[in-house]
C-alpha positions in Angstrom: 108.1 111.1 58.6 108.7 109.1 61.5 107.4 110.3 65.2 109.9 110.6 67.8 109.6 109.1 70.9 110.0 106.8 74.4 114.0 106.7 75.6 115.2 108.8 72.2 112.8 111.9 72.9 113.7 112.1 76.5 117.5 111.8 75.7 117.0 114.4 73.3 115.3 116.8 75.7 117.3 115.8 78.7 120.5 117.4 76.5 118.7 120.2 74.7 116.7 121.9 77.6 119.1 120.1 80.5 116.0 118.3 81.4 116.1 116.7 84.8 113.0 115.0 86.0 111.7 111.5 88.2 108.3 109.8 88.8 106.6 109.7 91.8 104.2 107.5 92.7 101.1 109.3 95.3 98.1 108.4 96.3 94.8 109.8 94.7 91.2 109.8 94.6 90.3 106.6 93.0 87.4 104.5 92.3 87.6 101.2 93.6 86.0 98.5 91.4 84.3 95.7 93.1 81.7 93.0 92.6 78.7 94.1 93.8 76.1 92.4 96.4 73.8 91.4 93.8 77.0 89.0 92.3 78.1 89.6 88.7 76.1 89.8 85.5 79.3 89.2 83.2 79.0 87.0 80.2 82.3 84.8 80.6 84.3 84.5 77.1 86.1 80.8 76.4 89.4 80.7 76.6 91.1 80.2 73.7 87.8 81.7 71.3 89.6 85.1 70.7 92.8 86.0 69.3 94.9 88.1 71.7 95.9 90.9 69.8 99.6 92.2 70.2 100.6 95.8 68.9 104.0 95.1 68.6 103.1 92.8 65.5 102.0 93.5 62.2 98.7 91.7 61.1 98.5 90.5 57.5 96.1 91.9 55.3 92.8 89.7 55.1 92.4 88.0 51.9 89.4 88.5 49.9 86.3 86.8 52.0 88.4 85.9 54.5 86.7 86.5 57.9 88.4 89.4 60.4 89.5 87.5 63.5 87.6 87.9 66.9 90.3 90.2 68.6 90.2 89.6 72.5 89.7 93.4 74.2 88.1 94.5 71.0 85.6 97.7 71.8 85.3 101.5 72.7 84.1 104.5 73.5 81.3 106.1 71.9 77.0 107.5 72.2 74.1 106.3 71.4 71.7 108.8 71.4 72.4 111.5 74.6 74.0 108.3 76.5 77.6 107.1 77.1 78.4 103.2 76.2 81.7 102.0 77.3 81.9 98.2 75.6 84.7 95.5 75.4 84.6 91.8 74.1 86.9 89.3 76.1 88.9 91.3 78.4 89.9 91.4 81.9 88.0 93.2 84.6 91.2 95.2 84.8 91.5 96.4 81.6 87.5 97.3 81.8 88.2 99.5 84.7 91.3 101.5 82.8 88.7 102.0 79.8 86.1 103.1 82.5 88.9 105.5 84.2 89.2 107.2 80.4 85.6 108.2 81.1 85.0 109.1 84.7 86.6 111.8 86.7 89.0 110.2 88.2 91.7 106.7 87.4 89.6 103.4 88.2 91.9 100.5 90.2 90.3 96.9 89.4 89.3 95.5 93.4 87.4 92.9 92.4 89.7 89.8 93.0 87.7 88.3 89.7 89.8 86.6 86.7 89.4 85.6 83.4 87.4 86.9 80.2 84.5 88.5 79.7 82.4 90.7 77.6 81.4 94.1 79.0 78.6 96.5 77.4 77.6 99.3 79.6 75.1 102.4 79.1 74.4 105.2 80.9 73.4 109.3 81.0 76.1 111.3 81.1 76.9 113.7 84.8 79.5 115.7 86.3 81.4 111.9 87.3 81.7 111.7 83.4 83.2 114.4 81.8 84.1 113.3 78.4 80.6 113.0 77.5 79.1 116.1 79.3 80.2 117.9 75.7 77.0 118.7 73.4 75.0 117.0 76.3 72.2 119.7 75.8 71.7 118.8 72.2 71.6 115.1 72.8 69.7 114.6 76.9 70.7 110.9 77.5 68.5 109.3 79.2 69.0 106.6 81.9 70.9 105.6 85.0 74.5 106.8 86.0 77.2 105.5 85.5 77.4 104.3 89.2 74.0 102.8 88.8 74.6 101.5 85.8 77.7 99.4 86.8 76.2 97.2 89.0 72.7 96.6 87.1 73.8 96.0 84.0 77.1 94.4 84.8 77.0 93.2 88.5 80.0 95.3 89.4 80.1 98.7 92.0 82.6 101.7 91.9 83.5 103.0 95.6 85.5 106.0 96.1 89.0 105.2 97.5 92.2 106.2 97.3 95.0 104.4 95.6 98.7 104.9 93.5 98.6 107.8 90.8 101.7 108.3 89.1 103.7 111.8 88.6 106.2 112.7 86.1 107.8 115.3 88.2 110.7 118.0 86.7 113.0 118.7 89.0 115.1 121.1 87.1 114.6 122.5 83.0 116.7 125.6 81.4 115.9 127.3 78.1 118.2 126.0 75.6 121.0 128.5 73.9 121.1 129.7 70.4 121.9 127.1 67.8 
């Protein structure tokens, strides 16, 4: 069964529930990702050394023995023992900032002013600022630096508390649907 989403789902909700909504941009607490005074400690990736991943295009299956393509932006968020790990290869600082926003207690925006693709690997001890890693922490205590210290020491970047844009979906009207 195909899942309904996007404009089709919105049209259905608007029709069935007399839903009226709009999007708003408001200033919210964020973290700004900047270059630390020590300078970048990232491995630059040569242009053309990876294959851009096109999510709108189905990838052809690999033939037996064919090597898997080196996709730009491949990586993920996980654990190593009790520590949190965020890693991605051939990615921009802007995309890495978005990944960090899913780990931290608020969004992260790129204010580094640095272009290009880099390999990232960050390992840190979970704390209150990284709620995604709090579950089960007592069972697997991490060791090492907080995410703020780790970013500076391992990557040459810095997280600073700031204000930035946040997008909100505001419901103006909704009604209980009538019986069919």
